[in-house]
N, C-alpha and C positions, 0 to 999 in steps of 0.2 A: 335524222338517223345517222349512224356511223358504222364503219367497218373496223374490225380488229383483225390484223393479220398475224398469224402464228407461223413462223417460218419453219421449213424442214431443215434437215441436216443430221438425221439419226440421233437427235438429242445431244450430239457431241460437237457439232460444227456451228459457227455463227452464220448469220445470213450472208448469202453470196450475191454477186452482181446480177446473175440471171433472174433471181427472184424479183428484182425490182420491176422487170417487164410485166409480170403478172399484176403487181400492185398498181403500176401506172395504167395498165389496161383496164382495170376495174375503176380507177379514178376517172379515166376518160369516159367510160361507159355509164357511170352512175352519178358522177359529180359529187360523190360523198367523201367526207374526210376519212382517212385511214390512219388508225393508231397501230403502231408496230412495237409491241413490248419487247425489250431486249432481255428476254427471260434467261435465268441461270441455266447453264448446260453442264452435262457430265463430261469428264469424271470429277471435276472440281465440285460440282453441285449435283443435286438429285431432283427427282420428280417432285418430291414434297416441297423443296425450295421454290421450284417454278410455280407450283399451285399458289403458294403464299404471295408470290409477286403478281401473278396475273389476275387472280380473282378480284382484288381491290381495283385493278385497272378497269375491269368489266363494270364493277359497281359505279365507278366514277363516270365512265362513258355513258351508262344508262341515265345517270342523274343529269348529265350535261346535254346529251343528244337524243334521249328517248330510246327509240328502237336501235338495237345493236345486233349485228350479224357477225359471226366469227367465220373467217376463212383461213384455211391452212393447207399446206402440202406435206405429204409424207408424215414425218414425226409431228409437224404442226397440226395436221389433221387429226392424228391420234390425241394430241393434247387438247384440241378443241372439243372432241367428244368426251374426253375425261372430265374437263371442266364443266361441260353441260350436264353430265351425269351427276357430278358432285353438287351442282346447283340444284338440280331436281331433288336429290336426296336430302339436302339441307333445307329445302322449302323456301329458298330465296328466289328473288326475281330471276326468271330464266332469260337467256339470250333468245332472240326472235328467229334466228335461222342459222344454218351451218352450210358452208360450201366447202367441200372436201375433195382435194386433188390427190389421188393415190394415198388415202389415209393409212398410216401404219397402226393397225388395231390389235396386233398380237406380237409382242416383242420376243416371244419364244421361238418364232419361226419354225414351228413343228408341224404345220399343215402338210399332209402327205402330197398334196398337189404341187407344192413348191418345187419339188425335185424336177418335174417335167418343165415347169416354167423357167427354172434356172438356166436351162440350156439355151433359152432364147433371150434372157436378160443380159444386156451388154453393160449395165450400169452397176447393179448391186450383186454382192456375194453374201451368201447366208452367214458364214462365220463372223465376218466383221460386223454385220448388222446385228446379229445375236449378241455379240460382245457389247456393243453400244447399248442394247436394250438392258442387259444386266447391270451395266454401269449406271444407267438412268434409274432403274428400279431400286438399286442399293438395298436398303433394309426391307423393302416391300417384295413380296413374292412376284416373280415375273408374270404370273397369271392373275395378279390382283387387277380388277377392272380399272383401277386408277392409272395403271400403266399399260394394260392391254384391254381396251374397252370391249373387245370381242367376247370376253368372259362375263361382262355385265349385262344387266337387263336394259334394253333400249326403250322399253315402254315409257311413254310420256315425254320423250325427247322432242325438241322443236323440229319443224320442217327442215329437210336437208336434201342436198343434191351432191351426188358422188360421181366423180369423173375418174375413170380407171383405164389404164392400158393393159392389154392382155399379155405383153412381154415384160412383165414386172413381177418380181417375186413377192411383193406385198399384195398383189392382186387377189390371189385366192382367199385370203382372209378379209380383205376389204369387200369383196363381192359377197362373201358369206355374211359379213356384218350387215350389209345393205338388205339382204334377204331376211335376215333375222329381225331387223328393224321393221320391215314391211309387215311381217307376220305379227309383230307386236302392235300394229296399228299406227306406226309413225308415217307421216307424209314424206316418203323418200322416193327419189328417182335416181336410178343408177344408169350411167352410160359407160359401156365398155368399148374402148376403141381398139379394133383389130390391129395388131402390130405396134400398139402404143407402148413406148418406153416409159420408164419410171418418171412420173410427173411430166408427162408429155406437154402439158400446158406451158411449161417453161420454154417451149419452142416458139412462143409469140415473138415477133409478128410473122415469122417466116413459114411456120407450119399451119396450114389451113385448119386442121382439126383443133389446134390450140386456140386459134382465134374464135372458132365456133364454140369452144368450151367457155371462153370468156363472155361471148354473146349470150349464151344460155345462162351463165351465172348472173349476168347483169339483169336479165329478164326476171329471174327468180328473186333477186334482191329488190327490184322495183315492185314486184308482186307482194313481197313481205311488207314493204313500207306502206302499201296502200290497203292492207287488210284492216277492216273495221275500225 
């Protein structure tokens, strides 16, 4: 088996140093290889460009390693869900699992619950995030499920685990998506961390809740690899 990591950064920033801690934490806990696609980002590129780059990487990883699990934070989590939905719709081999840390599932940022959370979020601000979402969507409507998976049908998606802080403006949509997936029969477990900032798992190894999230992620990954 292998892991593919899709980094966060609002679809406009490259991978940053803090994200390596999560990658290293999962390598240490699972012993699996991690593939990190350097996917195209906005505004120079668009969501469609990124899909064209990452889907063949998933295909190649499946051919070489067998079972493949996607993990991603923030925008990377949204991208992971989008890619899995597109694979389901295309009828091609699906990824075996998804590990999502504060996945950004609605780039419109129009959920009425966001306003209350914004007062407690010290990391993100709605206008900048919404701008990045529009740049990423480009010619696609921002409510297109390929850029905002919340508007898509989650039925038939692979097992997933969602780790979300409640002091995070992407939280209301991520939580809503997890509940929607559960209603659709997806094997999904959601953990909401009280006071958790955006992608609190980036606090490894100093934040105990971040370490616990990686422990749970690793157990889930091991379980996926031992299925039938």
